[in-house]
C-alpha positions, 0 to 999 in steps of 0.5 A: 737556424730552423724556424721551429728551433730555439737553442740556448745554454743555461749553466752548462745545460744545452736546451733544444726547444722546438715550437711547431704549432699546433702539436709539434708533429714530427714532420720534416721541418721539426726533424731538421730542427732537432738534428740541428739542435742536437748536433750543435749542442753535442759539438759545443764543449761548454754544454755538459748535458742536453734538455729537449723541450717543446714550446706551445701546448704539448710535447711532440704529439706524434708523427706527422701522418700526413706524410704517409705515402710521400717520399721520406725526407731525411733525416727520418725519425729513426735517424733523429733518435739514433743521433739523440741516443748516440750523444756522448752527453746526457740527454733529458726529454722534458715532457708536458701535454702529451708525448704520444707515438713518435713523440714518446719514441723520441723521448725513449732515445734520451737517457732520461725523461722528466714530466709535469704531473699533467703530462701523458705519455703513450704509444697509440699507433694501434688506433691507426692500424699501425705499430710504433715504427721508430723503435718503440716496440723494442725500447719500451719492453726494455723499460717496463717488461713484456706484459706492461709494454703489450698492455700499453701498445695494444690499449693505445691509451695515454698514461698519466705522468704519475703512473708512468713514473711508477712503471719507469716510463718517466724518471721524474715528475717536476713541478707544474709550470716549471718544466724547464727549470726542473729539467735543467736541475735534473740534468745538473744532478746527472752531470754532478753525480756522473751518472752513467749514460745508459741507453734504453737499447742496452737494457736487458729484456726477458721473454715472457710467453705467459704475459704474451698469452695474457695480453692476447686474451685481454685484447682478443677483439683486436685480433679479428680484422685488425692486423696491427695487434698481431704485428705488435706482439710479433715485434715485442717477441722480437725484442726478447729474442733478437739483438737490438738492431735485428729487432729494429729491422723486424719492427720496420718490416712489420710496420711497413707491412701494416702501413701498406695494408687496407686495414691501416689505410681504413683506420687512418682514413677514419681518423681524418674522416671523424675530424672532417664531419664538423666542416660545413661548407656554407657555415664559417667562423662568422656564424654565431654559436648560440648559448645553450645553458639548459636543455629540455627532453620530452620522453623519459623512455630508453631514448629520452633517458639516454639523451638526458644522460649525455647532457647532465654528464656535460654539466648541463641541467635537463628538464625531463618531461613525461605525461604521467608520473609512473613513466617519469619515475620509471625513466628516472629509475633507469637513469639512476640504475645506469649511473649506479652500475657505472659507479659499481664498476669504478667508472664514476664515483658515488658523488658523481651519481648524485651530481648527475641526478641532481641536474635532472629536473623531472616535470609533468607537462610541456609547460615546464619547458618555457625557459630552456635553450634547447628542447629535444623531443624523443617520443613515439615515431608517429608524425601526428604525435610529433607535430602536435608536440611541436605545435604546443612547443611553438607557443610554450618555448621562449623565442630563440630556443632550438626545437629538435626532434630525435626522429629516426626516419620522419620528415623534419620539414613537416615537423617544422611546419607545425611551428611558426619558426621553422628556422629554429627546428632541427633534427638531432638523431641519437642512436641507441643506446643514446648515452653510449653510441657516439654518432649524432645525425644533425638533420638540416631542414629546408629552413633551419638557420645556419646558427642552429646548425652551427650550434648543433654541431658544436653542442655535439662536441660538448656531449662527446658525440661525432656530428654528421650533417644530413639532409631531409629524407626518409631515414637520413643517412645511416638508417636509410642506407643500412636498411638496404642490408636488411632488405637483402638479408630477408630476401636471401633468407626467403630464397632459401639461404639459411639465416645462420649462413647469412649472419656468418658472412656478415660476422666474418666480414667484421660485424659484431652481430649478423642481420638476423641476430640483430633483429632478434635482439631489437625485437621483431615486434618492435620492427613490425610496428605500424605494418599493415601488410603480411611480412616475414617478420609479421609472421614470426610475431604472429607465431609468438617468436619475438626474438631473444626476449621470447626465447625465439625469433629467427633463432632459438635461445637458451637461458643464456641467450645463446642462439641455435637453429630453429626448425619452427623458424625455418618452416615460417620462412618456407611458408612465407616464401611459398606464399610470395611465390619466391624461387629458391636459390640456396646455393649462393656463394659467400662472396655473392651473399656479402656483395648482396648485403653490402653493395646496395648500402654503398650504392644508396650512399652514392644516391645520398651524395647525388641528392645532397643528403650527405656532404661527403663520402667520409661522412657516410662512412662515419655514420655507418661506423659509429651508428651501426658498428660497421667494422672500422678496419674496412673503412665504411661502405664507401671506402670499402667500395673504393678498395674493391674498385668502382668498376668491379662494384658497378659490374656486380650491381649490374649483374645483380640487377639482371638477376634480382631487379632494380634494387641493384640499379647503379646510382648515376654518380657511381656510374660516372665515377667508375667511367672516369676512373675516380673513387668516392673517397679519393683513396 
């Protein structure tokens, strides 16, 4: 018998139980166990019906995606489902935990599905750039109809058992903690009443062009760059227009097309990359996680307020400090307004608004931070200011408190030098808006203790962030490397390439906003703070063109902030180019524009790896995806460079170096990997 399979017969009901920790993924051993279990019970005349159940914390949570790209060992999942579906005896899937992807597809091969109230079901393959490939696209529409099926598959969101029962995805909800008893009782009823063995595949489904149009509009963002959405629609249309077996063939064809695509490879890569960020080679399970039960935040502005929201939403009390009452009241007002807006949309309840606000203790002066476990400084990006604050915190905060800076660029080691306890100082760099963006760069100083790093990485998960460990350098990972894109965008615009063309190349690649559009959103005055030399952005600020907030920056903006060409901006650019004596080169190809924008980013990422600033290429990719909305379906700058091929990347950088200078000088690591036929990510 398979080591993951247990079989038993209870009052004429055969039970097939699979227990393959941690999540009963549908790998070869599990499939083999399922085959053996069902074959045995089907052949046993004493068995009148079969219940499929899982041990551990969940039903089958999905396919074993680590098997992708490897030779398929039979039986594959489709064969297992065919065996279950062809059973001459009633089959009942008993669901707890999550039945996702292949797990729910397997349950669709059964005649009935029962679940406990806490269970969730769904087909989330779209999140991996795939579609349900074991019949889900053909069977689900036959249960819930075209519109609901598309909504479920395009959203990728799991659905609670109660709602799933109303749609017909689940036939019965049984008592929590009594799943097996409930499923067996359900099976006995099916046998006693002689209910027909209706297969999902034999149910009728009607075409619904209006529903297809509605769901395509609802999920329009998924149809740019992400190939899976369009293929899901095609398979559902096949379910309505083709016999079942032909629809299955069409599903397989479109599934394989996705599985081999760079877009899906990028999404699967990102799935694993996100989970790898917490792995720090020199910090094992023996390193203590320090208790953090209270937090202090210094600064109630945009960043400080957003940081505060993260912690109170995790149930942690926050002492929010400002230097004057007006700033404190303004910050608290913004936080409340944000929560009330969420409540008005139904995201949270009015009671939660008050609960969150009740966890915030407003205070004037740093003295209020004497007993907190963690302090996060989020004040003006000026080294002297930060060192002054940390020097004071050193005398105010209790021993054992973690002292963190939210600095975006500055040297965490220099900040730590203002204290007598640099081992307790760390960078916790949130991205704006801090209550929304998922990236948290954990910046490890030269003397930061392992316990502080381990605690910071764990705390990120508590507040639902993805931590990426970074070493100390100007800008750390994301800001450091993405600055190269901005530098090249500005260089090309003064060479005569219109900003709209540069931005279009960026948005065609997949960025939501182009470089100049983003500068206008942030504010050119904000981006030029501290500058002492004449610059292009400085000229715009001097002319009163601050960006969207002033009605004009690199573009003109109407009352709805819709951008249009600006002759005044064009003149400012031309004047600055003349002042700098920059030769005009307006006719660059779209490919060269894209490569000039993005190859320096990947090249700088290679330097971060060389210097030990980043642990792994996938960390760099996650920092860009989560911190700068780098298009997920390209996998991030390092994965993207690998898909181009490092020899081609190296060739293009050398070409640009000869034309435009040493900004394009290839990193030594890039040259080495290209020469060895290797890649950054191993993809």
